[in-house]
C-alpha positions in Angstrom: 73.6 137.8 106.4 70.6 135.6 105.7 67.6 136.9 107.7 66.5 133.4 108.8 69.5 133.0 111.1 68.5 133.4 114.7 70.2 133.9 118.1 72.1 130.8 119.2 73.1 129.7 115.7 76.7 129.6 114.8 79.0 129.4 111.8 82.3 127.7 111.6 84.8 130.2 110.5 88.5 131.2 111.0 89.3 134.1 113.2 90.4 136.1 110.1 87.1 135.3 108.3 85.0 136.2 111.3 86.7 139.5 111.9 86.5 140.6 108.3 82.8 139.8 108.0 82.1 141.5 111.4 83.8 144.7 110.1 81.7 144.6 106.9 78.5 144.9 109.0 79.4 147.8 111.3 77.6 151.1 110.8 78.2 154.5 112.2 75.1 156.6 112.9 75.5 160.3 113.5 72.1 162.0 113.5 70.6 161.5 110.1 74.0 160.2 108.7 74.5 156.5 108.5 77.5 154.9 106.8 79.8 151.9 106.9 82.3 152.4 109.7 85.0 150.4 107.9 84.1 150.3 104.2 87.4 148.8 103.0 90.7 147.3 103.9 94.2 148.2 102.9 96.8 145.5 103.1 100.2 144.2 102.2 100.3 140.5 102.7 103.3 138.4 103.8 104.4 136.0 106.5 101.8 136.2 109.2 98.7 137.5 107.5 98.6 136.0 104.0 97.2 132.7 105.2 94.9 134.2 107.8 93.4 137.6 107.2 94.6 137.6 103.6 92.8 134.4 102.9 89.7 135.8 104.5 89.8 138.9 102.2 90.1 136.6 99.2 87.2 134.3 100.3 84.8 137.1 101.1 85.7 138.8 97.8 84.7 135.6 95.9 81.5 135.1 97.9 80.3 138.7 98.2 82.2 141.0 95.8 82.3 144.6 96.9 81.2 144.0 100.5 84.7 144.7 101.8 86.9 146.1 99.0 90.6 145.4 99.2 93.1 148.1 98.3 96.7 147.3 97.7 99.4 149.7 99.1 103.1 150.1 98.7 104.1 151.0 102.2 102.5 150.0 105.5 102.9 153.4 107.1 101.2 154.9 104.1 98.2 152.5 104.6 97.5 154.2 107.9 97.9 157.6 106.4 95.3 156.8 103.8 92.9 155.7 106.6 93.5 158.9 108.4 92.9 161.0 105.3 89.7 159.1 104.7 88.6 159.6 108.3 89.3 163.3 108.2 87.2 163.8 105.1 84.4 161.7 106.5 84.4 163.8 109.8 85.5 160.7 111.8 82.4 158.7 110.9 84.3 156.2 108.8 87.9 154.9 108.3 89.8 152.1 106.7 91.4 149.0 108.2 95.1 148.2 107.6 96.6 144.8 107.8 100.3 144.0 107.8 102.6 141.0 108.2 104.7 139.9 111.1 107.7 142.0 112.2 108.8 144.8 109.9 105.5 144.9 108.1 103.7 145.7 111.3 106.3 147.9 112.8 106.1 150.0 109.6 102.7 151.0 110.8 103.9 152.5 114.1 104.3 156.0 112.7 100.8 155.9 111.3 99.4 154.8 114.6 101.1 157.7 116.4 99.8 160.1 113.7 96.2 158.9 114.0 96.2 159.1 117.8 97.8 162.5 117.9 95.2 163.9 115.5 92.3 162.3 117.3 91.4 160.5 114.0 90.2 156.9 113.8 92.3 154.2 112.1 91.9 150.4 112.5 95.2 148.6 112.6 95.4 144.8 112.3 99.1 144.0 112.7 100.2 140.3 112.6 101.9 138.7 115.5 104.0 135.6 116.0 102.6 132.2 117.0 100.4 132.4 120.1 101.1 128.7 120.7 104.9 129.3 120.3 105.0 125.8 118.7 107.7 127.0 116.4 109.8 129.4 118.5 111.4 131.6 117.4 109.9 132.2 114.0 111.0 134.4 111.1 110.9 138.1 112.1 110.2 137.3 115.7 111.5 139.8 118.3 113.4 137.9 121.1 114.0 139.7 124.4 115.7 137.4 126.9 114.2 139.2 129.9 110.6 139.0 128.5 110.0 136.5 125.8 106.3 137.5 125.7 107.1 141.0 124.3 106.7 141.2 120.5 106.8 144.0 117.9 103.1 144.6 118.3 103.6 145.6 121.9 105.1 148.8 120.6 101.6 149.8 119.5 100.4 150.0 123.1 101.5 153.6 123.9 100.5 154.7 120.4 96.9 153.3 120.4 93.7 154.5 122.0 92.8 150.8 122.2 95.1 147.8 122.1 94.5 144.1 122.5 95.8 140.8 121.2 93.6 137.9 120.2 95.5 135.1 121.8 92.6 132.6 121.6 89.9 132.5 119.0 87.1 132.9 121.6 88.6 136.3 122.6 87.8 137.8 119.2 84.1 138.7 120.0 84.7 140.9 123.0 87.9 142.4 121.6 86.2 143.4 118.2 83.3 145.0 120.0 85.5 146.9 122.3 87.6 148.1 119.4 84.5 149.4 117.6 83.4 151.3 120.7 86.6 153.3 120.8 86.8 153.7 117.0 83.4 155.5 117.0 83.7 157.4 120.2 84.6 161.1 119.5 86.2 161.5 122.9 88.3 158.4 122.7 89.1 157.8 119.1 92.5 157.4 117.5 94.6 154.4 116.5 92.7 151.2 117.4 95.0 148.1 117.3 94.0 144.5 117.3 97.1 142.3 117.2 96.5 139.0 115.4 98.9 136.1 116.0 99.5 134.3 112.7 98.3 130.9 114.0 95.2 132.3 115.6 94.2 134.1 112.4 93.8 130.8 110.7 92.2 128.9 113.6 88.6 127.8 113.4 85.9 129.0 115.9 82.1 128.7 116.2 81.0 132.3 115.6 77.6 133.4 116.9 75.5 134.7 113.9 74.5 137.8 115.9 78.2 138.8 116.0 78.1 138.9 112.2 74.8 140.8 111.8 74.5 144.5 111.1 75.4 146.6 114.1 75.0 150.4 114.6 77.3 152.6 116.6 75.6 155.8 117.4 78.0 158.8 117.7 77.6 160.5 121.1 76.8 164.2 121.0 76.7 165.0 124.7 74.8 168.2 125.8 76.5 170.7 128.0 75.7 170.3 131.7 73.6 173.2 132.9 76.0 174.4 135.6 79.0 174.3 133.3 77.0 176.2 130.6 75.9 178.8 133.2 79.5 179.4 134.3 80.6 179.8 130.7 77.7 182.2 129.9 78.5 184.3 133.0 82.1 184.7 131.9 81.1 185.6 128.4 78.5 188.1 129.6 81.3 190.0 131.3 83.8 189.7 128.5 85.1 192.9 126.8 87.5 191.3 124.3 86.5 187.6 123.7 88.0 185.3 121.1 87.0 181.9 119.7 89.7 179.5 118.9 88.2 176.9 116.6 89.8 173.5 116.4 89.1 170.3 114.5 86.3 169.4 116.8 84.2 172.1 115.1 84.4 170.2 111.8 84.1 166.7 113.3 80.9 167.8 115.0 79.6 169.4 111.8 79.3 172.7 113.8 80.5 175.2 111.2 77.0 176.6 110.5 76.4 177.0 114.3 79.8 178.7 114.7 79.0 181.1 111.9 75.6 181.9 113.5 77.2 182.4 116.9 79.9 184.7 115.6 77.4 186.8 113.7 75.0 187.1 116.6 77.6 188.0 119.2 80.3 189.7 117.1 82.9 187.4 118.7 85.9 187.0 116.3 87.1 183.5 115.3 90.7 182.3 114.9 91.5 178.7 113.8 94.0 176.0 114.5 95.5 174.0 111.7 92.8 171.3 112.3 90.1 173.9 112.5 90.9 175.5 109.1 87.6 175.8 107.2 85.5 176.4 110.4 84.7 179.8 108.9 85.4 180.9 105.3 88.3 183.3 105.0 86.2 186.3 103.9 83.8 186.1 106.9 83.8 189.5 108.8 84.5 187.7 112.1 87.4 185.5 110.8 90.9 186.5 111.8 92.9 183.7 110.3 95.2 181.2 111.9 96.3 181.7 115.5 99.6 181.0 117.3 103.1 180.3 116.1 102.0 180.2 112.4 99.0 182.5 112.7 98.1 185.9 111.4 98.9 189.3 113.0 95.1 189.8 113.2 94.5 186.7 115.3 97.6 187.0 117.4 97.0 190.7 118.3 93.4 190.0 119.3 94.6 186.9 121.2 97.1 189.0 123.1 94.4 191.1 124.5 91.6 188.5 124.8 90.0 188.4 128.3 88.0 185.3 127.5 89.2 182.6 125.1 86.5 180.1 123.9 88.4 177.1 122.8 86.1 174.8 120.7 87.4 171.3 119.9 91.1 172.2 120.2 93.8 170.4 122.0 95.8 173.6 122.5 99.1 172.5 121.0 102.2 174.7 121.4 101.7 176.1 117.9 98.1 177.2 118.8 99.2 178.9 122.0 102.5 180.2 120.6 104.2 178.1 123.3 101.9 179.7 125.9 102.8 183.2 124.9 99.8 184.1 122.7 97.4 185.1 125.5 98.7 187.9 127.6 95.7 189.5 129.3 96.4 189.4 133.0 93.0 187.9 133.8 92.5 185.7 130.7 89.9 183.0 131.3 89.4 179.9 129.1 86.0 178.4 128.2 87.1 175.1 126.8 84.4 173.2 124.9 85.4 169.6 124.1 84.0 166.1 124.1 87.2 165.0 125.7 87.6 166.1 129.3 91.4 165.7 128.8 91.4 168.6 126.4 88.5 170.6 128.1 90.4 171.0 131.3 93.7 172.2 129.8 95.4 175.4 131.0 94.0 174.9 134.5 90.6 176.3 133.5 87.6 176.1 135.8 85.3 176.8 132.9 85.4 173.4 131.1 82.4 172.4 129.1 82.6 168.7 128.4 80.2 168.4 125.5 79.7 168.4 121.8 80.7 171.5 119.9 77.6 171.9 117.8 75.2 171.3 120.8 77.1 173.7 123.0 77.2 176.4 120.3 73.4 176.2 120.0 73.0 176.4 123.8 75.5 179.3 124.1 73.7 181.2 121.3 70.4 180.9 123.1 71.8 181.8 126.5 73.7 184.8 125.2 70.8 186.3 123.3 71.2 190.0 123.2 74.9 189.9 124.0 77.2 191.8 121.6 80.9 192.5 121.9 81.7 196.2 122.7 82.1 198.5 119.8 85.8 199.1 120.5 86.5 195.4 120.3 84.6 195.1 117.0 86.6 198.0 115.7 89.9 196.3 116.6 88.8 193.1 114.9 87.8 194.9 111.7 91.0 197.0 111.6 93.4 194.0 112.2 91.5 191.8 109.8 91.7 194.4 107.0 95.4 195.0 107.6 96.2 191.3 107.5 94.3 190.7 104.3 96.3 193.5 102.7 99.5 191.7 103.8 98.2 188.4 102.4 97.3 190.1 99.1 100.9 191.4 98.8 102.4 188.0 99.7 100.4 186.0 97.2 100.9 188.5 94.3 103.3 187.7 91.4 106.7 189.2 91.8 108.2 188.5 88.3 111.2 186.9 90.0 113.0 184.1 88.2 112.2 181.6 91.0 108.9 181.8 92.9 109.0 182.0 96.7 106.6 179.8 98.6 104.0 182.5 99.3 103.8 183.3 95.6 103.6 179.6 94.8 100.6 179.3 97.2 98.9 182.2 95.5 99.4 180.6 92.1 98.0 177.3 93.2 95.1 179.0 95.0 94.2 180.9 91.9 93.9 177.6 90.0 91.6 175.9 92.5 87.8 175.9 92.9 86.2 176.9 96.3 85.4 173.3 97.2 88.8 171.8 96.3 90.8 170.3 99.1 94.4 171.2 99.8 96.5 168.5 101.6 99.7 169.1 103.4 101.6 168.0 106.5 105.2 168.9 107.0 108.0 171.3 106.3 107.5 175.0 105.9 104.3 174.6 103.9 102.0 174.1 106.8 103.0 177.3 108.5 102.7 179.3 105.2 99.4 177.7 104.4 98.0 178.5 107.9 98.8 182.1 107.2 98.1 182.4 103.5 95.7 179.8 102.2 92.2 181.3 101.9 89.9 178.5 102.9 86.5 178.6 101.2 84.9 175.3 102.2 84.7 173.4 105.6 86.5 170.4 104.1 88.8 172.5 101.9 91.8 172.5 104.3 93.5 169.3 105.2 96.8 169.9 106.9 98.0 167.1 109.2 99.8 169.1 111.9 99.3 167.2 115.2 102.1 164.9 114.1 103.4 166.9 111.1 104.6 163.7 109.5 106.9 164.0 106.5 105.5 161.6 103.9 101.9 162.0 104.9 100.9 164.2 102.0 100.5 161.8 99.0 99.0 158.9 101.0 96.7 161.3 103.0 95.6 162.8 99.7 94.7 159.4 98.4 92.7 158.7 101.5 90.8 162.0 101.0 90.2 161.0 97.4 88.8 157.6 98.4 86.5 159.3 100.9 85.2 161.8 98.4 84.7 159.1 95.7 82.7 157.0 98.2 80.4 160.0 98.7 80.1 160.8 95.0 81.9 164.1 95.5 84.0 165.1 92.5 85.9 168.0 94.0 89.7 167.9 93.4 92.3 167.0 95.9 95.5 169.1 95.5 98.5 167.8 97.4 101.4 170.2 98.1 104.6 168.3 99.0 108.1 169.6 99.5 111.0 167.6 98.0 112.1 166.4 101.4 108.7 165.0 102.3 108.3 163.6 98.8 111.5 161.6 99.1 110.3 160.2 102.4 107.2 158.5 101.0 106.3 158.9 97.3 105.6 155.3 96.4 101.8 155.6 97.0 101.8 157.3 93.6 101.9 153.8 92.2 98.6 153.1 94.1 97.1 156.1 92.4 98.1 154.7 89.0 96.9 151.1 89.9 93.4 152.2 91.0 93.0 155.2 88.7 92.7 157.5 91.7 93.0 161.1 90.6 94.8 163.7 92.7 96.9 166.7 91.8 100.4 166.7 93.3 102.5 169.8 93.3 106.2 169.0 94.1 107.9 172.0 95.6 111.6 171.5 94.8 113.9 173.7 97.0 116.9 171.3 97.3 116.7 170.7 101.0 114.8 170.7 104.2 113.5 174.3 104.0 111.6 174.4 107.2 114.3 172.9 109.3 116.8 175.1 107.5 114.9 178.2 108.7 114.6 176.7 112.2 118.3 175.8 112.3 119.2 179.4 111.3 116.9 180.8 114.1 118.6 178.7 116.8 122.1 179.5 115.6 123.0 176.3 113.8 123.3 178.0 110.4 121.3 175.5 108.3 123.8 172.8 109.0 122.7 169.4 107.5 119.6 170.8 105.9 120.7 171.3 102.3 120.7 168.6 99.6 124.3 168.7 98.5 126.9 166.2 97.4 129.2 165.1 100.2 132.4 167.2 100.3 135.4 165.0 101.1 137.6 167.9 101.9 135.2 169.5 104.3 133.7 166.3 105.7 130.1 167.6 105.4 127.3 168.4 103.0 127.8 172.2 103.2 129.3 172.7 99.7 127.6 174.2 96.7 127.2 171.2 94.4 123.5 170.2 94.3 122.5 166.6 93.8 121.5 165.6 90.3 118.2 164.1 91.5 115.3 164.5 89.1 112.0 164.2 91.0 109.9 164.9 87.9 111.6 161.9 86.1 110.9 159.8 89.2 107.2 160.6 89.2 107.1 160.1 85.4 108.6 156.6 85.9 105.5 155.5 87.8 103.4 156.1 84.7 102.1 159.6 85.8 101.6 162.7 83.7 104.1 165.3 84.8 104.2 169.0 84.1 107.5 170.7 84.7 107.1 174.4 85.3 110.1 176.4 83.9 111.5 179.3 86.0 111.3 182.8 84.6 109.4 186.1 85.1 106.1 184.4 84.1 106.5 181.5 86.5 103.5 182.3 88.6 101.1 182.3 85.6 102.7 179.0 84.5 102.1 177.4 87.8 98.4 178.4 87.8 98.1 177.1 84.2 99.8 173.8 85.1 97.5 173.2 88.1 94.4 174.0 86.0 95.6 171.5 83.3 96.1 168.9 86.0 92.6 169.5 87.4 91.2 169.1 83.9 92.8 165.7 83.5 91.1 162.5 84.6 94.5 161.1 85.8 96.8 161.9 88.6 99.1 164.6 87.5 102.3 165.9 89.1 103.3 169.5 88.7 107.0 170.1 89.5 108.1 173.6 90.6 111.5 174.8 91.7 111.3 177.5 94.3 113.5 179.9 96.3 113.6 178.6 99.9 114.8 181.9 101.3 111.7 183.8 100.5 109.7 183.9 103.8 106.0 184.2 104.5 104.9 187.4 106.2 105.5 187.6 110.0 102.4 186.8 112.0 103.9 187.8 115.3 103.8 184.3 116.7 106.5 182.5 118.6 107.5 178.9 119.0 109.7 177.7 121.9 112.6 175.7 120.6 115.4 175.4 123.1 118.8 176.9 122.2 122.2 175.6 123.3 123.1 177.6 126.4 126.8 177.3 125.9 128.4 177.6 122.5 131.6 178.7 120.7 129.4 179.8 117.7 128.5 183.5 117.7 125.3 182.7 115.9 124.2 180.3 118.6 125.1 182.8 121.4 123.0 185.4 119.7 120.1 182.9 119.3 120.3 182.0 123.0 120.0 185.7 123.9 116.9 186.1 121.8 115.4 182.9 123.2 115.9 184.1 126.8 114.2 187.4 125.9 111.3 185.7 124.2 110.7 183.3 127.1 109.8 186.2 129.3 106.4 186.3 127.7 105.7 182.6 128.3 103.1 181.8 130.9 103.3 178.3 132.5 99.7 178.3 133.6 97.2 180.5 131.8 93.9 180.4 133.7 
């Protein structure tokens, strides 16, 4: 903005132009870090946004190239996934905006909105809406409900968003945009932020105050722990005989990994991680026990079972983290929950909530606990369990010389090809659980597994978002996307985006001819993998349970997009071939796909975690009756209220 413009001056602009220029001048400040809050916009233009927001993007590009870069996507859901991947890699300080057309274009973003909110990661959604004036009613792609004609597709974003509003008059833009930015940059409130934009309002002119368009800073709140809350937590820890830290994503979003390491080393308190918290400590740290819960390690789960004080830092305590509330079995277990969001801090009925920033609280705890050290017997248990689990992982990752690699061996082969700072991206299927157990994270940003929503199809788009964030920071580490064939088929078209923009990621397609994760789950609940195999429909049987595999060639599909593809042939040397293929892909300056066929029946080692999935209580199938008996027995360890 020209510096001579003063308060009281206005510019005549459309709502779309004003909103875009406003976004281009928003800055997030987090301590010494200052960066653009929304440094780019992803969009697919159509009926509803091409004449409003789309025109604004074009005009600003002509007037100030590079101020608000536009990125073309192939799927609206994938746009939001890219924004989330970007935000995760920027520790929630920045994200991307996503604009879509009326009706199906906007509704395609609903899954992305739910994913962003579930993961507590910021994403700005700008779905288009039908005419606010209703001058042409109904319009193409309008939703008509006779009982409430005011309801439109964009109303579906309300329960999925941390903030929602609709700009029904141009003058509303100013307060709505400011409120949206407040939520987008608030660690305790962030998630999907949705501003619905009626197609006529986007193109309407309004006098815009110049101060609305000026640079504006949003300072990230890092609240200090309240003295009384801290004192209660310290008292509980002083008396603890077998404490355990459960580190969630909040550790990384706060930038608290160094403080966590110092705290663990000073006190000897061991650390287990959630999926979002992977990277909070490097895998080879003496206090690190691995993942905890349903997909955790035996080391973490055995220590969790006997923990008398659990220090949850930045975790939302999902059922996978708590093993469906069966992980913590000490009769007097207490929870010290440290979280910027009181909603999460007070979970499990705790009376030891610390509503504060993770980094600030860890510093305060370390000072207050000076001289405290876990008992020698607890330290011995930690060391013994940790060593035993590392031996298990060594064996699981080792080459077997089998014709087809199992997934654990595949993970070992990919890990062997990566550098310590490389980023692995995953989201759905059996891979998240196996990675939680087996991927040895060496960098705070090296583990990017979207597991709050565990959305099939996230991987490639999320990987591109991570790549964009790293490129913006001048960081040349590699992004390695692991994607199962089921998830690949859900949303692979963003590979075209990688080609169009020259974005370089490594994509490893794990071909196992079906939904491996759900196949395992189906078997465990007595449904015998029904409907989980990719097979040709059997007319005689009336199902897909025959032996004839589909002649689908995913490698050829990827190659058709203009990508380099390396097909790894089965055989006794398959593990070495996978490692060589990933290394070759890393050495390239183009996105490369590595295609590997695996054996879906080779399991990861048992981590002694449990996940509560209801089983049919009445069944003619013997397999289901046996599963119901197991489920009833397993539920006996479940605790409805932990503290």
